N, C-alpha and C positions, 0 to 999 in steps of 0.2 A: 711498421705498424705501431701506432701509439697505444699506450695502455688504455686510453679512453675508447679507442676503436675496439680493442680486444674485449671490453666489457659487453659489447653487443654480440659477441661471437656465438654464445649459446643460442640466442634467438635466431640468428641467421642460419645456423646449422640446421635448425629444425625446419626452416622455411625453404632452404635452397639446396638443391642437389644437382650440381652441374658436372656431368661426367667428363673425364679427360678425353681428348680426342685420341684416335688410334695412333697418330704420330707421336703423341706424348708418351704412350705406353710401350713403345718399341725400344726405348733406350735401356740397355742392360746396365747392371750395377758395376761401376768401376770408380777408380779414384779420379775426382774432378779437380781437386786442389789439395795442397798440403800447406798447413799453417803452423810453422814452428814444430814440425814433426807430427802434428795432429791432422789426420786425413779428413777430407770432406768427400763423400761419395756421390755418384750420380743418383743413388737412391735417396740421399738426403735432399737433393735438389727436387726430385720428382715428388717426394713427400710434401715439401714446402709448396710446390706448385699446386698440389691437390688441396692443401689447406687454404691457399689464397683463392683458388677458383671456387671452392665450396663456400667460403665465407663471404666472398664479394660478388658471387653470382655472375661470373664472366663466362663468355664463350670466346675462347682464344683461337683466332685463325691460325692455321698451320704455319703460315709464313712468319707469324710473329713469335712463334715458340722459341727459336734460337735466341732472340733478343731477351725474351722473358727469362730464359734459363741463365743467361749471363748476368742479368740484374739480380736474380735470386742467389746466384753463386756469390756475387759481391756482398750481398746481405749476410750470407752464411759465413763468409770470410771475416767480415766485421764482427759478427757475433762471437766467433771463435777467438778473435783478438781481445774482445771485451772480457770474455770469460777467463782467458789466460792472464790478462792484466789484473783482474780481480783476485785470481788465485795467487798471484805474485805478492799481493798485499794481505794474503790470508783471509780474504773476504769470501765467505761461503754462504750460499743461499740454501737453506735446509729444505728437506722434503716437506716438512710441515708447513713452511712458508709458501712453497709452491702449491700445496694442497689447499691452503686458504685462498690463494688467488684463483685457482681452478674452481673452487666452490662459489666464489663471487661471480665468476664468469657464467657458470652453470645456472646459478640462481637468477641472473639477469634474463635468462631464457625460460625461467620457470621450471628448471630441472635440477638434477643432482649431478655430481661428478661422474657417477656411474652412467647416467643417461647420456651425458656429454661424450663420454668415452665410447659408448655404443653408437652414437650418431657419427662420430669420427670413423669408427671401425667400418660402418656400413659403406663408407665412401673410400675405404682403403687407406685411411690415415691413422697412423699410430699416435696415441696420446703423447708419446715422448717428443714428437715434432713440436707440439704446442708447448710442452714443458721446457724444451730447450730454448725456445724463443722467449718465454717468460723469464727463465733463469737469467738469460743474458741481459734483458731489459732491466730487471730489478737490480742485478749486481752492478751494472754500469751506472745506473742512476745513483745508487748508494755510494759507489766509489767516487764519482765525480763530485757529488755534493759533500762527501766527507773530506776529500782532499782540497777542494777549491771553493766550497761554499762560503767560507769565511773571507775569501778574497774579493767576493763580489761586493762592490760598493757603488750604489747609485746616489748621486748627489742631488741636493735640492734643485740645483740649476738644471740638471738633466730632466727632472720631473717638470719644472717650470717650462722648459723649452718644448717638451712633448705636449704639455697641455696647451701652450700657446699655438702650436701647430695644429692641434686638434680643433682648437677654438676657431682658427682661420678656415680649416677644411669644412667644418659643419655649416659654414655660410654659403657653400657651393654644392652643386649636385655631386653625389658620391656613388660609386658603383662597387659592389662586392663581386670581385672577379676571380675566376679560376682559369688555369691554362694547362694545356698539354702541349709539349714541345717534342717534335720528332726530328732527329738530325738528318740533314741531307747534304752531304759534301759533294756528291756527284749527281749528274742527271739521272743515271740509272737508279741511284738511291732515292732521289727525289720522286721518281715515278713509283717506286715501291712504297715509299712512305705515304704518298698520296692515296694509294690503294688501301693501305692499312688505316689511314685516317678516316676514309669514307666508311670502312667496315666498323670502326669505332663509333662513328656517328650513328650508324644503323643500330649498333648494339645499344647505344644510349637511348635511341628512340623506343627500343623494346624494353627499356627499364634498367640497363646496366648503369651503375653509379659512375658519374664523371670522376669522383674522388678516387675510386678503386682503379680505374684505367690510368689516371695520372700517376698514382703511386707506383704502378708496375711498368709503365711504358715511357713516361715523360723524361726527357733528358735535361730539363731545367732544374735548378736548385729547389724550386717550389714543389717538386715531386714528393719530397719528404713530408710535405703538409697536404698531400692529396691535390696538388696544383693550386692551393689557395694563395692568392696574392693579397688578400685582405681588402679593406676599403680603400679605394683609390679615386682620385680626380681624373677626369678624362685627359687633362693636360699632363698627367704623369706618364702617359703612354706615348709611343711614337705616333706621329700624325695619322698614319694609315690605320693603326690599331685603334686610336682614339675615335676616329670617324665611325669605325665598325661598332665599337662599344656603345656609342651614343645612339646608334640606329638599331641596335640588336634587339632590345627589349628584354625584360626580366624573364628568366626561365628558358631563354633560347641559347643555342650554341652556334658559333660562327662556322662558316665554311673553312677549310684549311687555308691558311694564309702564309705565304713565304715571307719571313722576316728574320733578319739577323742570322742567316745561316741555318734557320730552323723552319720547319713547317708547324705552324701553331694553330691551335683551336682554342677559342675563348668562350667562356660561359659567363653570363651575367646572372648572378644568383639573386641579388637584391639591388634596389636603387633607393637612395635617400635624397629627398628634396632638401633645399637649404632649410636649416633649422629656424624655427620661429621661437624666440625666447619665451619661456614659460615662467611659472612662479619659482623663484629660487628656494633652496632648502639649506638647512644648516645642521651640522652636528657640533654640539658645544659641550665644554665642561663648564658647568654653572656653579658659582659660589654665591652664597647668600649669608647675610648677617642681620640680626635685629638692629633697629635704629638705636637701641640703648647702648650698643657697643661704641657708637660715635663714628663719624665719617672718617676721621684721620686714622683710627685703628683699623677700620674696615679696609681702607685704601691700602694700608701697609700690608695687611694680610692678603689682599687680592693680588698684589704684585708678586707674591710668592708662587702664584699659579704657574707662571712660566717655567720656573725651575722644578716644581713638583711634577709638571707635565702629566696631568691626569688623563690626557688624551690617549696615552699608551694603554689605558685600561686599568690603571691603579688608582682610581678615584677614591676608593675606600681607605687607602693608605696615605692619601694626600693630606698631610698635616700642614695647614697654612696658618693656623692660629686658633686659640680658644674662642669658641662661640661662632666659628665659621664652618658651615657645612659645604661639602663639595660633592657634586653628582654629575654623571654623564647623561646628557639628553641625546637620544639617537637622532638620526637624520629626520628632521621635521620641516614641513613647508613654512615659509615665512609667516603665513597667516596663523600658525599655531602659537606664535610668540606674541606677547603683548606689544601693542603699537609702539610703545616707548623704546623697544629694542630694535625696531626695523632699521632705522638709520644707523644705529650702533653696529649691527651685524653686517650691514652692507659695506661699511667702511673698514672692516677688519680683513687682514690677510690670515691665511692658515698659520696657526702658532702664536698669533698675537692675542693679548689680553686687553679687554676694553677698559675704559675709564669707569669710575664708580657711577652706577645708575641708582637714583633714589626713587622708590616707588612703593606705595601702599605700606608705609611705616617700616621699610626695610631698605638695606643697601644690597646692591647686586653687582656682579661682574660676570662676564663670560669670556672664555678662551675658545677661539674658533679651532675646532679639530678638523672638520671637513666642510667643503662648500659645494653645493650643487647649483650651478649657474642657471639652471632651467633650460640648458641646451642639450641635455642628454649626454654630457661628457662623463667619462669615468671619474671616480674619486682619485685623489692624490695617492691613496694607499693602493688602489687598483693599478694605477700607472706605474708606481714604484715596483709593485710585485711583477708586472709584466716586463719592465726593464731588467729586473734582476733575473727573471726567467730567460730573457733573450741573451743576457750576458753569459749566464751559465751554459746555455745551449751553444754559444760560440766557443766557450772554453772547452766544452765536451767535444766539439768537432775538431778543434785544434789538437786536443789531447789524443783523439783517435788517430789523426793523421801522423802524429809523432810516434805512436805505438806501431802503426803500420810501417812507417819508414824504418824503424829499428828491428823489424821482424823479417823472417824468411818466409815469403809467401810464393809458392810455386803453383801456377795455374796450368793444369794439364788438359783441361777440357778444350776441345778445338773451338776456334772462333765461330764456327758454324753451329755450335751448340750440340 
């Protein structure tokens, strides 16, 4: 469960009260797993199930409970490993920090920590269940960023390649797709999964979130993102799935489809038609000098813009010469600039400085910080930030696998749950 999702927890708890089924309440407390001598009990699992069901508004069929318990147990094992690794590096999340996070969660639902705790208690959920989850998330994020954040390096070429691909993609129909994947290795399992899939579809018709079901049941890597596959071209999918997506329609969910050893359900959340270019926009560092300075001196000063790099936000400290002022102009449409700058801006690449422009008794130059091509593409900064986040997420997953490999994890809960 992402931190962004947790921020909606308080509101959801006030609106949803989904009781556990009788089958879920019959499990007695015992040790389900041991992680480096730290036990995880079946009570911990049931508490997390209650939290998940209450916050996501699910009605879990009895036959799906064993699989759900196994998935929750795996989450709890990973959380324990994260906390142990954080402790190994003396990284401690204080009670005050947890209280601040709980206060933000409660405030998002219009309540207080006390009211949140009462809402949880009414559904048989201890506040410590939520605290443990938050503690693990905060500690792990801080540990990974602290140890490996400096190693993340996104090159200009990677940003260019991503933008070029996005530029190509927006010229075609795009679909925002989510998936749920259920494993089916045997015919018996296939029949069982088909029944579960149809029950899920019925739940979604009654309002259960696709994202919540994907997070808890899907066997594909996208489960961690609530089944989100992002924006895709139909040609990115297998031919059978591509045909279904193009015919499905926005807001609809496909029937269960056997594909690549899985039973899949696809949802088309949005569709984008090929983009029609609009008015471009520019964010620039502008430098200006009075004509009395002389064109030669102005040009020499303007050339220093590249090394001063005011695009990083240091325009006030950018000293390029006496008599020359530098300021950052936020993203503005082309029409906001004087006509004399239109061709100049159109010919610049990000990071480049223009030649001297003489206009209205002054000399001018611009350094292009960001460009909006009018196609709805993200800025270079946004792409760079996303690539950094993706790289750090990959490092995080590898790190956790290494920690798990070097740990003693004993699963005692039966495969039947």
